[in-house]
C-alpha positions as CSV (number, residue, x, y, z in Angstrom):
1,X,0.2,0.0,0.2
2,X,1.5,3.4,-1.2
3,X,1.9,6.3,1.4
4,X,-1.2,8.4,-0.1
5,X,-3.4,5.7,-0.7
6,X,-6.8,7.2,0.5
7,X,-5.8,10.5,-0.5
8,X,-6.4,12.9,-3.6
9,X,-4.5,15.1,-5.4
10,X,-4.6,18.1,-7.9
11,X,-1.5,18.9,-10.1
12,X,-1.8,22.1,-12.0
13,X,-0.4,21.8,-15.2
14,X,0.0,18.0,-14.7
15,X,0.2,16.3,-18.2
16,X,3.9,17.4,-19.3
17,X,7.5,18.4,-17.6
18,X,7.7,18.6,-14.2
19,X,3.6,18.5,-13.5
20,X,3.7,15.1,-14.8
21,X,6.8,13.7,-12.9
22,X,4.7,14.9,-9.8
23,X,1.5,13.5,-11.0
24,X,3.2,10.1,-12.1
25,X,5.1,9.8,-8.6
26,X,2.0,10.8,-6.3
27,X,0.0,8.0,-8.6
28,X,2.5,5.6,-7.6
29,X,2.6,6.2,-3.9
30,X,-1.1,5.6,-3.8
31,X,-3.1,8.9,-4.2
32,X,-6.1,9.4,-7.0
33,X,-4.7,12.2,-9.3
34,X,-6.2,15.0,-10.8
35,X,-4.5,15.9,-13.8
36,X,-5.0,19.6,-14.8
37,X,-4.4,20.4,-18.2
38,X,-5.3,24.0,-20.0
39,X,-5.2,22.9,-23.8
40,X,-2.8,19.5,-24.5
41,X,-5.7,17.1,-24.0
42,X,-3.8,14.6,-25.7
43,X,-0.5,15.0,-22.9
44,X,-3.1,14.9,-20.3
45,X,-4.8,11.5,-21.2
46,X,-1.5,10.3,-21.7
47,X,-0.3,11.1,-18.2
48,X,-3.3,9.8,-16.9
49,X,-2.8,6.5,-18.4
50,X,0.5,6.3,-17.5
51,X,-0.6,6.6,-14.0
52,X,-3.3,3.7,-14.4
53,X,-0.9,1.5,-16.1
54,X,1.1,1.3,-13.3
55,X,-1.6,0.5,-10.9
56,X,-2.3,4.1,-9.8
57,X,-5.7,6.0,-10.1
58,X,-5.9,9.4,-12.0
59,X,-8.3,11.6,-14.1
60,X,-8.2,14.8,-16.3
61,X,-9.6,18.0,-15.8
62,X,-9.4,21.0,-18.2
63,X,-9.2,24.6,-17.4
64,X,-7.4,27.5,-19.1
65,X,-5.6,29.4,-16.5
66,X,-5.1,33.3,-16.7
67,X,-8.4,34.0,-18.0
68,X,-11.9,35.6,-15.9
69,X,-13.0,32.3,-14.4
70,X,-10.0,30.0,-14.2
71,X,-10.5,28.7,-11.0
72,X,-14.3,28.6,-10.7
73,X,-13.9,26.9,-14.0
74,X,-11.1,24.3,-12.5
75,X,-12.9,23.5,-9.1
76,X,-16.2,22.6,-10.9
77,X,-14.5,20.4,-13.4
78,X,-12.5,18.7,-10.1
79,X,-16.1,18.5,-8.6
80,X,-17.4,16.6,-11.1
81,X,-15.1,13.5,-10.5
82,X,-14.1,13.8,-7.0
83,X,-15.6,14.8,-3.4
84,X,-13.0,16.5,-1.4
85,X,-9.0,17.1,-1.9
86,X,-5.8,16.1,0.2
87,X,-3.1,17.6,-1.5
88,X,-2.7,20.8,-3.7
89,X,0.2,21.3,-6.3
90,X,0.3,24.6,-7.8
91,X,2.4,23.9,-10.6
92,X,1.1,25.4,-14.1
93,X,3.3,28.3,-15.2
94,X,4.6,29.6,-18.1
95,X,8.4,32.0,-18.6
96,X,7.1,33.8,-21.6
97,X,7.1,36.4,-23.1
98,X,11.2,36.4,-22.3
99,X,12.1,40.0,-22.5
100,X,13.9,42.4,-20.4
101,X,12.3,45.3,-18.4
102,X,12.9,48.0,-21.3
103,X,11.2,45.4,-24.0
104,X,8.3,44.0,-21.7
105,X,5.2,44.5,-22.6
106,X,2.0,45.3,-20.1
107,X,0.1,42.5,-21.8
108,X,3.0,39.8,-21.6
109,X,3.8,41.1,-17.8
110,X,0.1,40.9,-17.3
111,X,-0.2,37.2,-19.1
112,X,2.7,35.8,-16.5
113,X,1.3,37.3,-13.6
114,X,-2.3,35.8,-14.4
115,X,-1.2,32.6,-15.0
116,X,1.8,32.2,-12.3
117,X,0.5,34.5,-9.6
118,X,-3.1,35.0,-9.6
119,X,-4.1,31.9,-10.8
120,X,-2.8,29.5,-7.9
121,X,-3.7,32.4,-5.4
122,X,-7.3,32.0,-6.5
123,X,-7.2,28.5,-7.1
124,X,-6.3,27.8,-3.5
125,X,-8.5,30.5,-2.0
126,X,-11.4,28.2,-3.7
127,X,-9.8,24.9,-2.7
128,X,-9.4,25.5,0.9
129,X,-13.2,24.6,1.4
130,X,-12.3,21.4,-0.6
131,X,-9.0,20.6,1.1
132,X,-9.2,18.7,4.2
133,X,-7.7,19.0,7.8
134,X,-4.0,17.7,8.0
135,X,-3.6,18.5,4.1
136,X,-0.8,19.7,1.6
137,X,0.0,22.6,-0.1
138,X,2.9,22.6,-2.6
139,X,3.8,25.3,-4.6
140,X,6.2,25.5,-7.4
141,X,8.7,28.4,-7.4
142,X,12.3,28.9,-8.8
143,X,15.9,29.2,-8.0
144,X,16.0,32.5,-10.0
145,X,14.1,34.2,-6.7
146,X,17.1,33.7,-4.9
147,X,19.9,33.7,-7.4
148,X,21.4,33.9,-11.1
149,X,18.7,37.1,-11.5
150,X,18.4,37.1,-15.5
151,X,17.5,40.7,-17.0
152,X,15.1,38.7,-19.5
153,X,13.2,36.4,-17.0
154,X,12.8,39.4,-14.6
155,X,8.6,38.9,-14.8
156,X,9.1,35.5,-14.3
157,X,11.2,35.8,-11.5
158,X,9.3,38.5,-10.1
159,X,5.8,36.4,-10.5
160,X,7.4,33.6,-8.7
161,X,9.0,36.1,-6.0
162,X,5.1,36.2,-5.4
163,X,4.3,32.9,-4.9
164,X,7.2,32.6,-2.0
165,X,5.7,35.4,-0.2
166,X,2.2,33.3,-0.5
167,X,3.8,30.3,0.8
168,X,5.2,31.1,4.0
169,X,1.9,33.6,4.9
170,X,-0.1,30.8,3.7
171,X,1.4,28.7,6.1
172,X,0.8,30.6,8.9
173,X,-2.7,30.7,8.1
174,X,-3.2,27.2,7.9
175,X,-1.3,25.7,10.7
176,X,-4.3,25.4,12.9
177,X,-5.5,23.2,10.5
178,X,-2.6,21.3,10.3
179,X,-2.1,21.8,6.3
180,X,1.5,22.4,5.5
181,X,2.5,24.9,3.0
182,X,6.0,24.5,0.8
183,X,7.4,25.6,-2.5
184,X,10.0,24.1,-4.3
185,X,12.4,25.6,-6.0
186,X,14.0,24.1,-9.3
187,X,17.1,25.1,-11.2
188,X,18.1,24.6,-14.8
189,X,15.5,21.2,-15.2
190,X,15.0,19.1,-18.7
191,X,11.4,20.0,-19.7
192,X,9.5,20.7,-22.9
193,X,9.4,24.6,-21.6
194,X,13.2,24.6,-21.5
195,X,14.0,22.8,-24.5
196,X,14.4,25.6,-27.1
197,X,17.3,26.7,-25.2
198,X,18.8,24.1,-23.2
199,X,19.2,21.8,-26.2
200,X,20.4,24.3,-28.6
201,X,24.0,22.4,-28.3
202,X,26.2,20.9,-26.3
203,X,28.0,23.8,-24.9
204,X,24.4,25.0,-23.6
205,X,24.0,21.6,-22.1
206,X,27.5,21.4,-20.3
207,X,27.3,25.2,-19.1
208,X,24.1,24.4,-17.4
209,X,25.1,21.0,-16.1
210,X,28.2,22.7,-14.5
211,X,26.0,25.4,-12.5
212,X,24.7,22.5,-10.3
213,X,27.1,21.3,-7.6
214,X,26.7,18.2,-9.1
215,X,27.4,18.4,-12.5
216,X,24.0,17.4,-14.3
217,X,21.0,19.4,-15.4
218,X,18.0,18.7,-13.3
219,X,15.3,16.0,-14.4
220,X,11.8,16.4,-13.6
221,X,11.3,13.6,-11.7
222,X,14.0,15.2,-9.3
223,X,11.6,17.8,-8.6
224,X,8.5,15.0,-8.3
225,X,10.1,13.0,-5.8
226,X,11.0,16.2,-3.6
227,X,7.3,16.6,-4.0
228,X,6.4,13.3,-3.2
229,X,8.1,13.8,0.3
230,X,6.4,17.2,0.9
231,X,3.1,15.3,0.1
232,X,3.5,12.6,2.8
233,X,3.7,12.4,6.5
234,X,7.4,12.2,6.7
235,X,7.2,15.8,6.0
236,X,4.6,16.7,8.6
237,X,6.7,19.2,10.3
238,X,8.1,20.8,7.9
239,X,5.9,24.6,6.2
240,X,6.3,27.4,5.2
241,X,9.6,26.4,3.9
242,X,11.1,27.2,0.4
243,X,12.8,24.0,-0.5
244,X,16.0,24.5,-2.7
245,X,16.0,22.1,-5.5
246,X,18.6,23.6,-7.9
247,X,21.2,20.7,-7.3
248,X,23.2,23.0,-5.1
249,X,23.6,26.2,-8.5
250,X,23.2,28.6,-5.6
251,X,25.9,27.5,-3.2
């Protein structure tokens, strides 16, 4: 029996990359996983199938984030297939448009914050009535909020900095209910979102690997395993924390 048997989890952006790795790991640990997706239904169905083939339980729910009514739409889809929640993973996010301050448009800035900051805020707000006492909220941040600042990712980093504040403040607010709230901050990770630049050449790949104290590029499963720990009872005394998941890149 898995350590999360009997629990229900929701992973936003759970159909690809880090989100898929999280969803699959929680499924292997016994949770029934709601795999949220925005537009890629095929990828969501593949993730659900992979979880089920491994002996787990999962279902897909669709809701475009960053638009009016996104939280209501997502929870309506969730409620149609589940009763109550134990683990909420706010993973969905975007890093585009990529532009320094001098080139960022108001429209681009608003899009990044609508998806990365506003959506998890109000998803969590509406989710609290569904989240059972003793539950878990796990937010995906980034190592860029603590180091290796990149001018072209200023808006993205700012949006995740807000998530860091959200994490520590919410942890204190939900503590009386026994709910822990933590943030996981990946470094350079081999995902679809990063593939365009990360796989542009051997030199780029090696330079990215050299940033880590462990000498390699992060994998989605590295993050999924950390999230699984935070979702388990073993992490019960950890809350309000920012977990460095950069492979030592900030040392």
